[in-house]
N, C-alpha and C positions, 0 to 999 in steps of 0.2 A: 439554495445556493449550492450545497454539497451535491445534490442530485444532478444539477445542471453541469457541474464540473465533470462528474463521472460520465454522464450522457454525452457531453461534448467530446469525450475521449473514447467513445464507443464501448463504454463499460456498462455494467449492470449493478445497481445497488441491491445487495443481498439482504441486509438488515441493519438496523440501528441497535447497538448494544450499549446501554448507558450513554457515555459521551463519545462512543466510537461509531464510525460508519464502516461497514464491511462492504467492499465493492469487489466485483470480479471482472477480469478482462481475459476472456478466453477466445481461442481461435475462431470458433463458429460465429461469434459476434464481433470481435475486435480485429480479426484477421491475423496475419503472420506476425505482425508487430505488437502482439498483445502485451508482452512484458514491457516494451518501450512505452506503450500507451498507459500502462499502470504507473510507471515512473513519472511520465509527463503529467498525469492526472494528480498524483500526489504533490508534485511541485506546484501545479496550478492551484490546488487547494490551499497550499501555504501562502501563495501570492494573494489569493482571494480573501484570505483572513488577515492580510496586512503585514505579513512577515517581510515583505520587500519594501515597506514604507519606512522612511527615516524615523517617523514618530513611533514605530513599533506596531505590533499586531493588535487588533481589537479583540482577538481571542487567541491565546497561545495553543498551538497544536503541533504535533509531530506525526509522522506516518511510517508505516512499514510496508515493504514490497517484497514478495517472494513468488517464485514460480515453481510449479510441480504438479504432479498428478493428484487430483482429488475426486471424490465421488459427488456428482451433481445429480440431484433428483428431487422428487416431491416427497416431503416428509409430513406426517400427520394424518389425521382422519377428518373426513368431511364434518363440519364446514371449516375446519382449521388446518387446511393444507397449504404448505408454502414450498416454493422452489428454493433450495439452498445447496450449499456445498459443505462437505465434511471431510475430515482427514487430516493427516499430519501437516500438509501444506497450509491449510487454514489455521491450524494451531500455531505454526511457526510465524505466520504473518501477524497474528494477533499478539504474540509475544514481542515481536519487533515493535509494533505500534505502542505497546505498553511501556517500552523502555526508551523510545525516541524522545528527545527533548524538543522543546518548542523551536520550530523553524528547521527541524531536521527530518530527512527521509532516510531511514535505514533500509538498505537494499542488500539482499543476500547476493553472494557472488554468482550463484546460479541465475538469478534474475538480472544481475548486471551484465552477465555474458549474453543472455537471451535478448536483452535490450540494447546490445552493442555499445555499452558504456565504455569509456576509455579504460583499458585493462591496467593502466598505470596509476589509477586512482588509489589512494591510500586505503589499506584494509585494516580491519581489526577483528578480534575474536570476542564474542559475547557469550556468557553463560546464561542461557535462557531457561526459564522455569520449564520443567518437564523434559529437558533435553539432556542426554547423557554426555554428549560431546559439545564443545563450543561451536557456535555458529559464526562463520566468517561473513563479514558484511563490509560494505562501504557506506560512508555517511555523506549525503548530499545536503547542502545548506542553501536556504534561500537568504540571500544577503540584502540588507536594506540598501536601497538606492540602485540595485541592479535587478532589472526585470529578467 
């Protein structure tokens, strides 16, 4: 199901780490709206796991979305080579996902701007592990009863 949501939004599943899925939405694959597709995929994943259902989710999940420059390439030695992304942008996204509560998508203001989200959405600052300065985010919620 997770992979289908990512693929349906023109993304690529990078890897599964514990109970997290790491997905990438980059211009070459996702087009100019790559940040918007990342946000849309995160919200679709929350809906697919039941966060919009009045009875509640069948699995509680949250998500993080960030945009920025990362290094994408092959890592490892034959036969254990994988295509992945590394860099501060990936770390920021992972930190957001780790602090998002069930039914929440935390989106950095950079990703919100690139996704053309309403600039009037409420913002807050988060102290994320490994970051010297607070990260400004907006919180999107999937609300029961509203698709």
